[in-house]
All heavy atoms as an XYZ file, in Angstrom:
989
protein
N     125.856     99.823    130.613
C     124.802    100.361    129.784
C     123.515     99.648    130.097
O     123.443     98.443    130.237
C     125.209    100.179    128.305
C     124.178    100.755    127.374
S     124.817    100.840    125.689
C     123.952     99.490    124.946
N     122.444    100.396    130.151
C     121.125     99.849    130.429
C     120.650     99.062    129.208
O     120.819     99.504    128.075
C     120.130    100.961    130.706
O     120.631    101.757    131.776
C     118.760    100.427    131.083
N     120.013     97.918    129.475
C     119.446     97.143    128.379
C     118.255     97.922    127.815
O     117.318     98.249    128.526
C     119.031     95.759    128.901
C     118.536     94.850    127.799
C     118.228     93.456    128.342
O     118.275     93.209    129.544
N     117.919     92.544    127.430
N     118.260     98.169    126.505
C     117.195     98.971    125.879
C     116.048     98.139    125.384
O     114.976     98.684    125.156
C     117.795     99.736    124.694
C     118.858    100.699    125.133
S     118.211    101.887    126.318
C     119.711    102.631    126.903
N     116.244     96.831    125.183
C     115.195     95.942    124.745
C     115.192     94.716    125.648
O     116.229     94.038    125.801
C     115.338     95.497    123.297
C     115.352     96.720    122.350
C     114.176     94.561    122.890
C     115.570     96.386    120.902
N     114.061     94.464    126.292
C     113.913     93.285    127.136
C     113.189     92.208    126.338
O     112.159     92.484    125.739
C     113.115     93.638    128.423
O     113.819     94.700    129.083
C     112.984     92.457    129.322
N     113.729     90.988    126.343
C     113.117     89.869    125.627
C     112.428     88.956    126.599
O     112.957     88.616    127.653
C     114.182     89.050    124.888
C     115.191     89.850    124.104
C     114.595     90.421    122.845
N     115.647     91.046    122.051
C     115.403     91.866    121.084
N     114.193     92.143    120.726
N     116.390     92.425    120.429
N     111.216     88.504    126.250
C     110.446     87.614    127.117
C     109.902     86.441    126.293
O     109.424     86.591    125.187
C     109.280     88.361    127.725
C     109.559     89.534    128.628
C     108.262     90.197    129.067
C     110.378     89.091    129.824
N     109.968     85.276    126.911
C     109.317     84.046    126.429
C     108.605     83.451    127.615
O     109.112     82.500    128.224
C     110.350     83.089    125.823
C     110.800     83.542    124.455
O     109.994     83.703    123.576
N     112.100     83.779    124.319
N     107.426     83.971    127.982
C     106.760     83.490    129.175
C     106.310     82.031    129.019
O     106.029     81.576    127.898
C     105.527     84.422    129.293
C     105.353     85.046    127.986
C     106.681     85.027    127.296
N     106.253     81.322    130.113
C     105.888     79.890    130.031
C     104.466     79.661    129.555
O     104.119     78.551    129.163
C     106.064     79.375    131.496
C     106.089     80.604    132.337
C     106.593     81.729    131.464
N     103.627     80.709    129.544
C     102.271     80.582    129.055
C     102.194     80.618    127.532
O     101.079     80.464    126.957
C     101.397     81.694    129.648
O     101.923     82.942    129.347
N     103.338     80.835    126.848
C     103.387     80.852    125.373
C     104.414     79.808    124.937
O     105.281     79.412    125.701
C     103.835     82.233    124.862
C     102.823     83.358    125.103
C     103.480     84.721    124.742
C     101.574     83.122    124.297
N     104.371     79.353    123.652
C     105.365     78.426    123.145
C     106.778     79.023    123.334
O     106.953     80.205    123.184
C     105.010     78.232    121.694
C     103.542     78.570    121.616
C     103.341     79.650    122.653
N     107.774     78.166    123.554
C     109.154     78.583    123.777
C     109.821     79.007    122.494
O     110.481     78.208    121.811
C     109.954     77.465    124.467
C     111.354     77.919    124.794
O     111.640     79.135    124.712
O     112.176     77.050    125.148
N     109.641     80.246    122.100
C     110.240     80.765    120.881
C     111.762     80.877    121.016
O     112.482     80.812    120.017
C     109.636     82.144    120.550
N     112.266     81.043    122.236
C     113.698     81.139    122.432
C     114.446     79.952    121.923
O     115.566     80.049    121.411
N     113.867     78.767    122.016
C     114.474     77.549    121.492
C     114.632     77.577    119.967
O     115.483     76.913    119.444
C     113.687     76.321    121.912
N     113.816     78.399    119.327
C     113.851     78.538    117.861
C     114.666     79.734    117.393
O     114.822     79.973    116.206
C     112.423     78.602    117.284
C     111.545     77.383    117.578
C     110.132     77.619    117.072
C     112.139     76.144    116.929
N     115.130     80.568    118.364
C     115.975     81.706    118.000
C     115.282     83.034    117.955
O     115.852     83.979    117.382
N     114.104     83.144    118.534
C     113.478     84.465    118.599
C     112.714     84.595    119.900
O     112.742     83.710    120.742
C     112.572     84.707    117.388
C     111.304     83.882    117.291
C     110.066     84.375    117.697
C     111.338     82.563    116.830
C     108.892     83.626    117.633
C     110.184     81.810    116.711
C     108.959     82.344    117.133
O     107.826     81.609    117.028
N     112.090     85.762    120.128
C     111.349     86.041    121.359
C     109.883     86.293    121.065
O     109.560     86.905    120.049
C     111.958     87.258    122.070
O     113.301     87.006    122.435
N     109.039     85.863    121.964
C     107.604     86.135    121.825
C     107.304     87.643    122.026
O     106.432     88.179    121.421
C     106.799     85.273    122.804
C     106.790     83.833    122.491
C     105.879     83.443    121.346
O     105.295     84.286    120.652
N     105.756     82.161    121.097
N     108.039     88.238    122.948
C     107.757     89.618    123.359
C     109.081     90.391    123.421
O     110.062     89.884    123.964
C     107.036     89.675    124.726
C     105.721     88.893    124.663
C     106.846     91.113    125.182
C     105.118     88.641    126.004
N     109.067     91.608    122.874
C     110.197     92.525    123.015
C     109.646     93.829    123.590
O     108.777     94.427    122.998
C     110.859     92.797    121.659
O     111.447     91.617    121.148
N     110.212     94.246    124.713
C     109.810     95.501    125.354
C     110.911     96.531    125.089
O     112.045     96.320    125.435
C     109.602     95.318    126.872
C     108.484     94.240    127.113
C     109.239     96.658    127.519
C     108.388     93.822    128.555
N     110.536     97.630    124.459
C     111.514     98.641    124.052
C     111.450     99.835    125.012
O     110.358    100.366    125.254
C     111.232     99.137    122.595
C     112.223    100.175    122.177
C     111.223     97.938    121.656
N     112.611    100.197    125.552
C     112.701    101.384    126.416
C     112.570    102.597    125.541
O     112.885    102.572    124.337
C     114.048    101.380    127.130
C     114.221    100.243    128.132
C     113.157    100.280    129.231
O     112.850    101.372    129.743
O     112.670     99.191    129.585
N     112.137    103.737    126.104
C     111.983    104.948    125.286
C     113.298    105.330    124.618
O     114.383    105.096    125.146
C     111.599    106.026    126.333
C     111.036    105.254    127.466
C     111.740    103.925    127.492
N     113.189    105.830    123.421
C     114.363    106.268    122.680
C     114.036    106.431    121.225
O     112.901    106.299    120.811
N     115.050    106.701    120.427
C     114.853    106.889    119.004
C     114.644    105.539    118.332
O     115.299    104.541    118.687
C     116.061    107.560    118.369
C     116.185    109.003    118.796
C     117.364    109.717    118.185
N     118.249    108.821    117.436
C     118.911    109.164    116.343
N     118.851    110.405    115.899
N     119.712    108.321    115.742
N     113.732    105.488    117.357
C     113.395    104.265    116.661
C     113.742    104.455    115.177
O     113.641    105.568    114.648
C     111.933    103.922    116.800
C     111.442    103.751    118.215
S     112.086    102.322    119.058
C     111.313    101.014    118.135
N     114.080    103.332    114.523
C     114.270    103.337    113.066
C     113.365    102.267    112.493
O     113.243    101.173    113.082
C     115.726    103.057    112.708
N     112.754    102.591    111.372
C     111.875    101.648    110.664
C     112.517    101.362    109.337
O     112.548    102.244    108.455
C     110.493    102.249    110.526
C     109.869    102.619    111.864
C     110.099    103.861    112.431
C     109.132    101.676    112.574
C     109.574    104.171    113.650
C     108.611    102.004    113.793
C     108.808    103.251    114.367
N     113.078    100.159    109.178
C     113.847     99.824    107.997
C     112.913     99.133    106.976
O     112.289     98.131    107.262
C     115.029     98.914    108.352
C     115.967     99.711    109.294
C     115.789     98.459    107.085
C     117.140     98.945    109.841
N     112.861     99.734    105.802
C     112.011     99.210    104.727
C     112.373     97.782    104.384
O     113.467     97.320    104.671
C     112.205    100.060    103.462
O     111.691    101.345    103.666
N     111.448     97.116    103.706
C     111.673     95.727    103.321
C     112.917     95.608    102.468
O     113.038     96.287    101.451
N     113.807     94.737    102.881
C     115.031     94.453    102.125
C     114.799     93.202    101.322
O     114.263     92.220    101.808
C     116.223     94.258    103.087
C     116.514     95.473    103.945
C     116.830     96.689    103.089
O     117.705     96.683    102.248
N     116.079     97.770    103.285
N     115.170     93.246    100.028
C     114.982     92.135     99.126
C     116.338     91.708     98.558
O     117.378     92.304     98.864
C     113.977     92.478     98.006
C     112.584     92.719     98.562
C     114.465     93.668     97.170
N     116.318     90.700     97.678
C     117.547     90.148     97.120
C     118.050     90.955     95.934
O     118.320     90.400     94.857
C     117.328     88.698     96.743
N     118.125     92.264     96.087
C     118.720     93.113     95.093
C     120.048     93.628     95.670
O     120.078     94.215     96.742
C     117.787     94.291     94.713
C     118.472     95.257     93.778
C     116.489     93.791     94.128
N     121.105     93.384     94.924
C     122.441     93.804     95.368
C     122.644     95.287     95.016
O     122.032     95.797     94.060
C     123.504     92.958     94.678
C     123.419     91.499     95.083
C     124.471     90.698     94.274
N     124.399     89.284     94.594
C     123.789     88.375     93.813
N     123.200     88.740     92.712
N     123.765     87.114     94.180
N     123.538     95.976     95.736
C     123.821     97.380     95.390
C     124.286     97.554     93.937
O     124.020     98.575     93.347
C     124.917     97.784     96.392
C     124.721     96.852     97.543
C     124.224     95.539     96.944
N     124.915     96.528     93.377
C     125.390     96.601     91.997
C     124.261     96.428     90.992
O     124.475     96.610     89.794
C     126.452     95.512     91.756
O     125.876     94.214     91.967
N     123.068     96.050     91.458
C     121.919     95.934     90.581
C     121.774     94.560     89.936
O     120.868     94.364     89.076
N     122.582     93.592     90.292
C     122.476     92.239     89.705
C     121.106     91.666     89.996
O     120.513     91.950     91.031
C     123.536     91.323     90.326
C     124.939     91.672     90.044
C     125.924     90.824     90.812
O     125.830     89.580     90.766
O     126.728     91.412     91.561
N     120.588     90.860     89.095
C     119.254     90.257     89.326
C     119.321     89.279     90.502
O     120.364     88.717     90.841
C     118.944     89.531     88.007
C     120.277     89.357     87.318
C     121.171     90.472     87.801
N     118.155     89.064     91.089
C     118.057     88.130     92.203
C     118.303     86.723     91.714
O     117.852     86.337     90.622
C     116.648     88.213     92.821
N     119.047     85.909     92.501
C     119.219     84.519     92.120
C     117.942     83.735     92.236
O     117.010     84.186     92.891
C     120.268     84.007     93.155
C     120.170     84.951     94.309
C     119.696     86.254     93.748
N     117.849     82.607     91.593
C     116.642     81.776     91.597
C     116.446     81.066     92.951
O     115.332     80.799     93.376
C     116.644     80.770     90.480
N     117.544     80.776     93.628
C     117.480     79.992     94.863
C     116.938     80.812     96.038
O     117.419     81.922     96.307
C     118.920     79.502     95.207
O     119.038     79.127     96.549
N     116.000     80.257     96.740
C     115.455     80.920     97.948
C     116.563     81.142     98.951
O     116.645     82.216     99.560
C     114.327     80.079     98.577
C     113.731     80.593     99.870
C     113.132     81.983     99.694
C     112.708     79.612    100.410
N     117.424     80.165     99.199
C     118.494     80.285    100.188
C     119.456     81.429     99.778
O     119.843     82.250    100.583
C     119.273     78.979    100.371
C     120.509     79.144    101.224
C     118.356     77.909    100.987
N     119.805     81.500     98.511
C     120.729     82.547     98.044
C     120.026     83.930     98.180
O     120.700     84.899     98.537
C     121.180     82.279     96.614
C     122.118     81.089     96.492
C     123.319     81.163     97.436
O     123.985     82.206     97.463
O     123.567     80.188     98.161
N     118.753     83.989     97.885
C     118.036     85.235     98.085
C     118.065     85.617     99.565
O     118.264     86.800     99.900
C     116.592     85.145     97.575
C     116.527     85.210     96.045
C     115.136     85.619     95.564
O     114.340     86.237     96.298
N     114.841     85.262     94.329
N     117.803     84.671    100.458
C     117.806     84.956    101.889
C     119.131     85.491    102.346
O     119.214     86.417    103.151
C     117.428     83.695    102.669
N     120.239     84.966    101.820
C     121.568     85.453    102.146
C     121.741     86.908    101.756
O     122.287     87.747    102.497
C     122.645     84.599    101.506
C     122.729     83.201    102.132
C     123.771     82.384    101.407
C     123.860     80.963    101.988
N     124.816     80.132    101.221
N     121.280     87.278    100.544
C     121.399     88.683    100.094
C     120.502     89.570    100.935
O     120.922     90.661    101.325
C     121.028     88.771     98.579
C     122.061     88.000     97.766
C     120.975     90.226     98.146
C     121.640     87.787     96.330
N     119.293     89.129    101.188
C     118.358     89.906    102.056
C     119.014     90.186    103.405
O     118.987     91.298    103.895
C     117.019     89.176    102.218
C     116.169     89.820    103.268
C     116.293     89.164    100.877
N     119.608     89.169    103.994
C     120.208     89.332    105.314
C     121.431     90.255    105.228
O     121.653     91.067    106.149
C     120.577     87.942    105.912
C     119.370     87.182    106.280
O     118.471     87.712    106.935
N     119.292     85.927    105.893
N     122.183     90.162    104.151
C     123.316     91.074    103.968
C     122.852     92.517    103.837
O     123.422     93.427    104.448
C     124.107     90.651    102.718
O     125.168     91.520    102.474
N     121.749     92.717    103.087
C     121.211     94.088    102.941
C     120.664     94.558    104.285
O     120.840     95.744    104.628
C     120.110     94.103    101.879
C     120.645     93.937    100.473
O     121.838     94.055    100.224
N     119.749     93.658     99.528
N     120.028     93.692    105.036
C     119.502     94.073    106.358
C     120.660     94.475    107.288
O     120.549     95.475    107.988
C     118.671     92.939    106.945
N     121.730     93.719    107.259
C     122.879     94.015    108.091
C     123.512     95.340    107.668
O     123.893     96.142    108.517
C     123.890     92.869    107.988
C     124.949     92.894    109.070
C     124.311     92.730    110.453
N     125.267     92.779    111.503
C     125.698     91.723    112.228
N     125.223     90.527    111.963
N     126.585     91.887    113.174
N     123.557     95.622    106.361
C     124.090     96.879    105.867
C     123.219     98.057    106.339
O     123.736     99.124    106.697
C     124.164     96.872    104.350
N     121.918     97.855    106.367
C     120.980     98.904    106.852
C     121.260     99.143    108.333
O     121.284    100.314    108.782
C     119.541     98.509    106.618
N     121.441     98.076    109.099
C     121.753     98.248    110.554
C     123.070     99.002    110.702
O     123.162     99.921    111.544
C     121.815     96.904    111.244
C     120.501     96.151    111.386
C     120.763     94.730    111.929
C     119.533     96.878    112.301
N     124.087     98.625    109.957
C     125.379     99.292    110.039
C     125.231    100.793    109.711
O     125.880    101.607    110.368
C     126.381     98.644    109.063
C     126.832     97.248    109.461
O     126.560     96.843    110.623
O     127.382     96.542    108.606
N     124.391    101.111    108.745
C     124.226    102.494    108.342
C     123.659    103.381    109.430
O     123.912    104.613    109.419
C     123.327    102.566    107.100
N     122.923    102.829    110.372
C     122.355    103.591    111.454
C     123.063    103.351    112.777
O     122.609    103.793    113.842
C     120.822    103.338    111.612
C     120.541    101.865    111.897
C     120.088    103.816    110.355
C     119.076    101.572    112.223
N     124.191    102.622    112.731
C     124.951    102.383    113.960
C     124.296    101.395    114.903
O     124.521    101.460    116.111
N     123.505    100.479    114.352
C     122.804     99.504    115.187
C     123.323     98.098    114.907
O     124.062     97.885    113.951
C     121.288     99.567    114.899
N     122.956     97.188    115.751
C     123.289     95.759    115.600
C     122.010     94.956    115.646
O     120.944     95.475    116.003
C     124.253     95.264    116.722
O     123.477     95.154    117.931
C     125.425     96.205    116.911
N     122.088     93.652    115.356
C     120.877     92.817    115.466
C     120.261     92.852    116.850
O     119.054     92.679    116.986
C     121.369     91.434    115.096
C     122.514     91.702    114.160
C     123.183     92.917    114.716
N     121.048     93.111    117.865
C     120.517     93.176    119.243
C     119.613     94.371    119.454
O     118.889     94.437    120.474
C     121.682     93.146    120.257
C     122.425     91.865    120.258
N     122.015     90.747    120.966
C     123.515     91.462    119.544
C     122.828     89.748    120.739
N     123.759     90.161    119.861
N     119.638     95.331    118.528
C     118.777     96.514    118.616
C     117.428     96.329    117.888
O     116.597     97.209    117.948
C     119.517     97.728    118.040
C     120.789     98.045    118.836
O     120.700     98.109    120.084
O     121.832     98.171    118.211
N     117.244     95.219    117.216
C     116.017     94.960    116.467
C     114.907     94.613    117.482
O     115.043     93.673    118.282
C     116.171     93.803    115.479
C     117.276     94.095    114.450
C     114.844     93.528    114.771
C     117.673     92.867    113.628
N     113.829     95.362    117.441
C     112.673     95.041    118.297
C     111.810     93.973    117.638
O     111.440     92.986    118.250
C     111.847     96.291    118.565
N     111.504     94.176    116.343
C     110.710     93.168    115.620
C     111.220     93.105    114.174
O     111.605     94.108    113.588
C     109.195     93.441    115.666
C     108.427     92.275    115.064
C     108.821     94.736    115.011
C     106.920     92.239    115.442
N     111.188     91.898    113.662
C     111.596     91.638    112.285
C     110.435     90.895    111.638
O     109.888     89.961    112.223
C     112.843     90.764    112.310
C     113.465     90.327    111.004
C     114.973     90.093    111.232
C     112.865     89.098    110.432
N     110.072     91.329    110.426
C     109.000     90.656    109.681
C     109.619     90.131    108.417
O     110.268     90.888    107.673
C     107.855     91.621    109.351
C     107.054     91.988    110.562
C     105.946     92.996    110.226
N     105.401     93.587    111.437
C     105.871     94.605    112.096
N     106.929     95.224    111.619
N     105.311     95.047    113.173
N     109.405     88.859    108.151
C     109.887     88.210    106.922
C     108.684     87.810    106.071
O     107.834     87.069    106.537
C     110.755     86.988    107.259
N     108.650     88.319    104.882
C     107.593     88.005    103.945
C     108.163     86.988    102.970
O     109.220     87.242    102.337
C     107.155     89.287    103.185
C     106.650     90.370    104.138
C     107.500     91.303    104.655
C     105.315     90.420    104.476
C     107.049     92.296    105.498
C     104.840     91.406    105.346
C     105.719     92.312    105.870
O     105.280     93.306    106.732
N     107.487     85.837    102.813
C     107.984     84.781    101.984
C     106.912     84.357    100.979
O     105.795     84.036    101.434
C     108.459     83.576    102.811
C     109.043     82.500    101.932
C     109.460     84.005    103.880
N     107.224     84.370     99.689
C     106.301     83.916     98.679
C     106.065     82.416     98.877
O     107.011     81.645     99.072
C     106.849     84.216     97.265
C     105.965     83.620     96.189
C     106.990     85.719     97.059
N     104.797     82.029     98.845
C     104.427     80.594     98.991
C     105.054     79.968    100.228
O     105.625     78.896    100.154
C     104.800     79.810     97.744
C     104.100     80.325     96.486
O     102.936     80.776     96.589
O     104.720     80.305     95.407
N     104.876     80.619    101.364
C     105.485     80.146    102.596
C     104.949     78.753    102.980
O     103.739     78.542    103.024
C     105.190     81.143    103.728
C     105.787     80.783    105.086
C     107.299     80.740    105.018
C     105.330     81.786    106.124
N     105.860     77.851    103.201
C     105.588     76.521    103.710
C     106.593     76.221    104.839
O     107.599     76.929    104.938
C     105.732     75.453    102.608
O     107.129     75.422    102.216
C     104.811     75.696    101.455
N     106.356     75.199    105.641
C     107.356     74.876    106.680
C     108.728     74.587    106.024
O     109.792     74.975    106.589
C     106.786     73.649    107.356
C     105.275     73.801    107.196
C     105.120     74.437    105.830
N     108.742     73.968    104.885
C     110.013     73.640    104.211
C     110.736     74.894    103.760
O     111.968     75.025    103.926
C     109.776     72.710    103.022
C     109.263     71.342    103.361
C     107.740     71.309    103.696
O     106.990     72.214    103.271
O     107.304     70.361    104.388
N     110.005     75.856    103.237
C     110.618     77.121    102.804
C     111.111     77.904    103.991
O     112.149     78.576    103.951
C     109.689     77.905    101.911
C     109.527     77.251    100.511
C     108.491     77.918     99.619
N     108.761     79.271     99.211
C     109.597     79.618     98.232
N     110.305     78.697     97.573
N     109.758     80.908     97.897
N     110.355     77.877    105.077
C     110.754     78.551    106.294
C     112.083     77.962    106.827
O     112.989     78.671    107.238
C     109.682     78.466    107.357
C     109.909     79.206    108.659
C     110.082     80.697    108.410
C     108.787     78.956    109.626
N     112.189     76.627    106.785
C     113.429     75.943    107.216
C     114.609     76.396    106.366
O     115.742     76.417    106.836
C     113.275     74.455    107.125
C     112.412     73.872    108.235
C     112.221     72.360    108.105
O     113.013     71.690    107.426
O     111.255     71.890    108.719
N     114.384     76.714    105.109
C     115.474     77.162    104.226
C     115.976     78.566    104.560
O     117.176     78.821    104.435
C     115.021     77.162    102.757
C     114.793     75.767    102.209
C     114.334     75.825    100.766
O     114.884     76.588     99.954
N     113.335     75.048    100.413
N     115.060     79.454    104.988
C     115.515     80.837    105.238
C     115.974     81.062    106.660
O     116.660     82.052    106.927
C     114.424     81.858    104.856
C     113.221     81.755    105.749
C     114.053     81.787    103.398
C     112.270     82.919    105.693
N     115.614     80.171    107.584
C     115.995     80.415    108.985
C     117.498     80.350    109.268
O     118.003     81.233    109.966
C     115.250     79.428    109.901
C     113.789     79.825    110.136
S     113.508     81.502    110.714
C     114.160     81.398    112.392
N     118.278     79.419    108.730
C     119.710     79.429    108.998
C     120.401     80.731    108.605
O     121.126     81.315    109.436
C     120.252     78.228    108.238
C     119.062     77.289    108.240
C     117.883     78.156    107.993
N     120.178     81.278    107.396
C     120.834     82.559    107.077
C     120.334     83.668    107.994
O     121.106     84.564    108.385
C     120.460     82.825    105.631
C     119.993     81.533    105.033
C     119.505     80.709    106.203
N     119.069     83.635    108.350
C     118.482     84.652    109.227
C     119.135     84.591    110.593
O     119.569     85.622    111.131
C     116.976     84.519    109.331
C     116.305     85.434    110.356
C     116.506     86.918    110.001
C     114.817     85.135    110.428
N     119.200     83.418    111.183
C     119.805     83.262    112.495
C     121.280     83.659    112.457
O     121.789     84.232    113.429
C     119.609     81.847    113.019
C     118.168     81.495    113.333
C     118.080     79.993    113.710
C     117.566     82.339    114.410
N     121.966     83.367    111.379
C     123.353     83.786    111.233
C     123.471     85.284    111.258
O     124.360     85.824    111.945
C     123.938     83.192    109.957
C     125.409     83.516    109.804
O     126.211     83.220    110.696
N     125.770     84.102    108.675
N     122.603     85.985    110.537
C     122.631     87.435    110.502
C     122.322     88.015    111.892
O     122.881     89.019    112.290
C     121.608     87.963    109.466
C     121.611     89.486    109.285
S     120.680     90.500    110.446
C     119.018     90.076    110.061
N     121.439     87.338    112.647
C     121.025     87.879    113.965
C     122.153     87.744    114.984
O     122.102     88.428    116.037
C     119.756     87.165    114.437
C     118.504     87.545    113.664
C     117.308     86.717    114.152
C     118.204     89.015    113.792
N     123.123     86.888    114.756
C     124.297     86.809    115.619
C     123.940     86.633    117.097
O     124.482     87.311    117.989
C     125.146     88.075    115.430
C     126.591     87.886    115.933
O     127.046     86.749    115.958
O     127.182     88.929    116.257
N     122.975     85.761    117.372
C     122.581     85.462    118.739
C     121.481     86.346    119.318
O     120.950     86.068    120.363
N     121.166     87.428    118.643
C     120.043     88.285    119.077
C     118.755     87.483    118.854
O     118.669     86.709    117.929
C     119.986     89.568    118.284
N     117.776     87.738    119.673
C     116.496     87.016    119.505
C     115.315     88.005    119.519
O     114.523     88.062    120.423
C     116.307     85.996    120.638
C     117.293     84.846    120.562
C     116.980     83.725    121.512
O     116.216     83.854    122.445
N     117.558     82.571    121.250
N     115.249     88.826    118.450
C     114.109     89.766    118.380
C     112.790     89.026    118.166
O     112.787     87.852    117.853
C     114.437     90.613    117.159
C     115.254     89.718    116.282
C     116.062     88.866    117.249
N     111.728     89.725    118.374
C     110.428     89.189    117.971
C     110.441     89.047    116.470
O     110.924     89.933    115.759
C     109.279     90.100    118.423
O     109.287     90.188    119.830
N     109.948     87.930    115.930
C     109.938     87.675    114.510
C     108.567     87.205    114.088
O     107.931     86.380    114.746
C     110.991     86.583    114.118
C     112.383     87.039    114.449
C     110.863     86.214    112.649
C     113.458     85.986    114.189
N     108.108     87.713    112.951
C     106.863     87.248    112.353
C     107.164     86.858    110.920
O     107.750     87.618    110.149
C     105.785     88.363    112.343
O     105.536     88.757    113.699
C     104.497     87.902    111.716
N     106.791     85.625    110.550
C     106.896     85.161    109.183
C     105.539     85.254    108.514
O     104.527     84.763    109.081
N     105.508     85.851    107.352
C     104.221     86.116    106.670
C     104.299     85.533    105.263
O     105.173     85.906    104.467
C     103.960     87.615    106.615
C     103.967     88.217    108.025
C     102.633     87.906    105.900
C     104.108     89.685    108.075
N     103.373     84.645    104.945
C     103.298     84.108    103.603
C     102.547     85.070    102.691
O     101.505     85.608    103.073
N     103.100     85.274    101.512
C     102.472     86.229    100.553
C     102.415     85.554     99.178
O     103.163     84.622     98.871
C     103.254     87.582    100.451
C     103.229     88.304    101.776
C     104.679     87.342    100.009
N     101.553     86.059     98.328
C     101.404     85.545     96.959
C     102.520     86.069     96.060
O     102.986     85.380     95.145
C     100.055     85.924     96.362
N     102.997     87.316     96.321
C     104.023     87.910     95.453
C     104.651     89.089     96.227
O     104.100     89.598     97.189
C     103.414     88.408     94.177
N     105.851     89.474     95.751
C     106.538     90.661     96.254
C     106.635     91.675     95.123
O     106.024     91.515     94.072
C     107.892     90.251     96.832
C     107.814     89.366     98.059
C     109.192     88.803     98.410
C     107.234     90.106     99.249
N     107.411     92.713     95.324
C     107.480     93.822     94.384
C     108.032     93.442     93.003
O     107.748     94.164     92.041
C     108.310     94.968     94.969
N     108.797     92.409     92.946
C     109.342     91.967     91.626
C     109.025     90.506     91.414
O     108.961     89.726     92.382
N     108.834     90.071     90.179
C     108.383     88.713     89.907
C     109.415     87.642     90.316
O     109.006     86.491     90.570
C     108.182     88.701     88.388
C     108.994     89.823     87.878
C     109.019     90.863     88.942
N     110.659     87.989     90.408
C     111.701     87.002     90.798
C     111.980     86.992     92.302
O     112.756     86.144     92.778
C     112.992     87.279     90.066
C     112.817     87.144     88.537
O     111.945     86.351     88.108
O     113.540     87.840     87.810
N     111.433     87.950     93.056
C     111.716     88.040     94.470
C     110.893     87.041     95.272
O     109.698     86.919     95.051
C     111.454     89.472     94.949
C     112.288     90.531     94.253
C     111.855     91.930     94.733
C     113.788     90.327     94.521
N     111.548     86.354     96.236
C     110.896     85.360     97.022
C     110.829     85.659     98.521
O     110.050     85.073     99.240
C     111.600     83.996     96.867
C     111.656     83.488     95.461
C     112.364     82.162     95.394
O     111.961     81.191     96.031
N     113.477     82.101     94.652
N     111.684     86.580     98.975
C     111.739     86.900    100.397
C     112.032     88.368    100.597
O     112.819     88.940     99.814
C     112.767     85.977    101.153
C     114.156     86.190    100.627
C     112.726     86.183    102.643
N     111.416     88.987    101.607
C     111.610     90.369    101.955
C     111.604     90.491    103.443
O     110.841     89.787    104.121
C     110.511     91.219    101.352
C     110.684     92.697    101.551
C     109.708     93.536    100.707
O     109.044     92.970     99.809
O     109.675     94.762    100.944
N     112.456     91.352    103.964
C     112.553     91.536    105.445
C     112.497     92.988    105.809
O     113.232     93.807    105.246
C     113.883     90.934    105.945
C     114.124     91.072    107.408
S     115.823     90.685    107.889
C     116.140     89.173    107.045
N     111.643     93.309    106.800
C     111.605     94.676    107.339
C     111.862     94.599    108.828
O     111.598     93.578    109.458
C     110.272     95.366    107.024
C     109.065     94.799    107.715
C     107.801     95.558    107.386
O     107.765     96.373    106.470
O     106.802     95.288    108.067
N     112.375     95.683    109.367
C     112.766     95.676    110.794
C     112.362     96.998    111.476
O     112.406     98.040    110.849
C     114.286     95.530    110.916
C     114.825     94.246    110.324
S     116.650     94.152    110.378
C     117.095     95.359    109.130
N     111.995     96.885    112.710
C     111.847     98.036    113.607
C     112.964     97.935    114.617
O     113.120     96.922    115.285
C     110.464     98.026    114.288
O     109.447     98.020    113.273
C     110.308     99.216    115.173
N     113.745     99.007    114.720
C     114.970     99.010    115.460
C     114.951    100.134    116.504
O     114.590    101.263    116.206
C     116.162     99.173    114.510
C     117.486     99.236    115.274
C     116.207     98.132    113.465
N     115.399     99.829    117.707
C     115.583    100.823    118.762
C     117.033    101.264    118.605
O     117.986    100.477    118.784
C     115.351    100.225    120.144
C     115.063    101.226    121.256
C     116.251    101.925    121.734
N     115.949    102.773    122.886
C     116.818    103.575    123.390
N     118.049    103.685    122.895
N     116.513    104.287    124.450
N     117.282    102.534    118.226
C     118.625    103.016    117.991
C     119.381    103.073    119.321
O     118.856    103.533    120.350
C     118.614    104.381    117.367
C     118.058    104.408    115.926
C     117.879    105.832    115.450
C     118.972    103.614    115.016
N     120.641    102.607    119.312
C     121.457    102.706    120.543
C     121.718    104.165    120.906
O     121.727    105.067    120.047
C     122.745    101.976    120.180
C     122.745    101.845    118.721
C     121.361    102.018    118.187
N     121.850    104.384    122.213
C     122.138    105.729    122.681
C     123.506    106.204    122.308
O     124.420    105.442    122.074
C     121.986    105.808    124.197
C     120.527    105.637    124.626
O     119.633    106.020    123.881
O     120.309    105.126    125.766
């Protein structure tokens, strides 16, 4: 099967591969999916936990469920954007392990964005993805 997404970490940019993502993702022509921001809301409707790490785990579970629903895997993600309330290096360190676990070795392009708030007052992290659907 032809590789549908090529990952690049050119030496002229910081080595993002060492951190688990890619500076550049080149997508071959094909069908694309744009997955809305996933937050720490469970299908059962339970409230979001207070812990940032626990929220990140739920967000990643929801993101994985969205990928499963379209027949894709983390290797099909072109870019992932993570929105984090009051983003600091310490808070980023808390959400990266669950995120890398969900990615299962895939290294899509990733952007972390600090925000003042999300759609609900208890939400701390949200993730959206652009995915190249497998043939």
